[in-house]
N, C-alpha and C positions, 0 to 999 in steps of 0.2 A: 460332541461325539468325533471320533478321530476319522477324518475321509479315509476310506480303503483305497482309493485311488480306480482308475477305469481298468477293464482289463479288454485289450485290444488285441483282437484275431488276425492272423496273417495267413492267407490260404495262398498255394502256388500249385500250377501244373505246367507241364512243359509246352502245351500248344491250345490252340483254342477249340480243337476238336475232343481235347480232353474235359472231363466236367471236375469241378470242386463240391460236388453233391455230398462224398462221401466225408471231406474234412467238415464241410459246412454242417451236415447232420451232426457229428460228433461234437462239433463246437456250438451249437446254436443255443444251448441253455446255459453256458458258462462265459458268455462274453457280451460285452457292452456294444462294441463297435467291430465291424467286419471289412477286411480289405481283401482283395483278389488279385492274381497277375498271372499273366498267362507267358511265360517265359523259362528258357531251359534255367537250370539250378547254377551251371556253369557260366553263365553269361556274364560279361565286365561289368555291366550296369543294370541294375534292377530297380527302375524307379520306384515302383510302388513301395518294395521292401525299403528302400532308403527312405522314403517320405513318412512311413509308420515309425521306422526308428527315430527319425527326427522329432516327429510329434509326440513321443511318449514324454512323460514328466515323471518326477520323483513322486513314488508311490503306485505308480501304473504297473501292469503286470502285462508281459508280450506274451501272446498266447500261440502256440503252433501245433498242430494235430501230431506231426511226426518231425524227427528232427532233419531229415532230408527234404523236407517240404521250405525250409528257411535256410538250411546250412549247408555249405559245400562239402564239409566234412566234420568229424569230431572236433577235431582242431579248430576250425572256423567257427563254430558254436562257441567254444570255450572262450576263444578271443573276443567274440562278439557279447559273451556274459560277462566277461570282465569289464569291459565298458559300460554294460548295462547297469552292472552292481555299484561301479564309480559313480553313476547319475542315480542310485537307490530306485533302480527300477528292477522289477522282479521278470522272471522266466518261468515259464510253464509249458513243458513237451509233454502232452497228453500221454501219448503211448508209451512213454519211458516213465511215466509218473514221476517227472520230476518237476518240482514247483518251488522255487528257491525263496519262497514267502514261507514255507514250512520247515521244521528242524530236519525232518526227514530227506527234504528236498535238497537242503543246504549240506548235509552229509553226501548226497548222493555227489552233488557238484564237486565236493571236494576231493571225492575218490576217485572222479572222472578226471578231474584235473590234475591230480597225481599221476595216473596212468598215461595221460597226453604228454606230461612232462618227460616221465619215462621214454615214450616212445619217442620224443623228440631227441632226447640224448643218445638214445640207442642209434637213430638215423644220423646224427651228427658223427658220432664215432665211426660207424661203418663207412660213411662218405670219407672221412680224413684217412681210414685205413685203407680204403680204395684209390685215391689220390697218392697216398704214399706208394703203395705197391705198383701203380702205374710208372711212377717217378723213377722206381728202382729197374723197371724194363725199359728205360729210355724214352718214355712216352712224353709227348709235350701235353702240357696242363694248361687249360687256359681256354680262350677264344683263339680261333684261328686267326692269322693275321689278316688284316684288310686288304693288303695289297702283295701281290706275288713279287717274286724277285725280278722279273723281266719288266713288269709296270714300275717298279722302285728304281731301276737303271734308266729308263725312258725318261721318268720325272726327273733323273738328277741330271740326265743329260739336258733338259729344257731349260732347266735353271741353271745350271754351270756354263754350258756352251752358247745356249740361245738367249741367255741373259733374262729370263721371264720371272717375273716375281714368284716367290715360293707360295703366297698365299693364292695366287692366282691359279697355279697347277695344281695345288690342293683341291681348290672348289671345282677344277675340271673333272678331278679323280672323285669326288664325292666325301672327301675326309677334311679334317682340320689341318690347318699349318703346322700344330704341334705333332699331331699323330703322323705328319707326313716326315717331319724332321726326326721322330723317333724312329721310325723305320729306316731312314738312311743310316744312323747311328747302330741299329741291327744288324744291318747288311755292311757294315765296315765302310760306309761312304761317309768320306769327311765333309762337313758342310758345316759354315762359319752361320751360325744362327743370328738373322737380323729381323727388323720388324718388317720386312716386305713380304 
């Protein structure tokens, strides 16, 4: 008999004052293992979530009550789904009736992935159009310079007139030697690059 694998539930609420009761009630009869986490969905690290994902084996099913209990967005969900699929792990989002172990769930996943890809392309196109329009208006694109003109000239003076090593001055300013040298060039300050 083929092993159907485990059904592992992940439940999350943002604070300890909230309860996972609604999720656990809905999942109680469909899962073999249950894990709860009390943390914001946008937290950089979610230790319990990461532990559960790491423990999943081929044939297992990762079960969540609702999409926002485990994922930051639809695109985030799809990225994780793709990783799970590569490991032959199924995903079941109960309130969405999405279960990639079923033909219907697989179809729903495919449609959802298509919409997400379309959304990514639209965002990319609009971003490029916005950048091009800003360039035409003469707006500077990219990160602001780390060093302003006055600081750059002072640093240049300390190196060329006071004979301080470039690496030392850069460290004082909290930038790399290469960044400082590129800043000199951007401001039209001639500097013979050395290893100092």
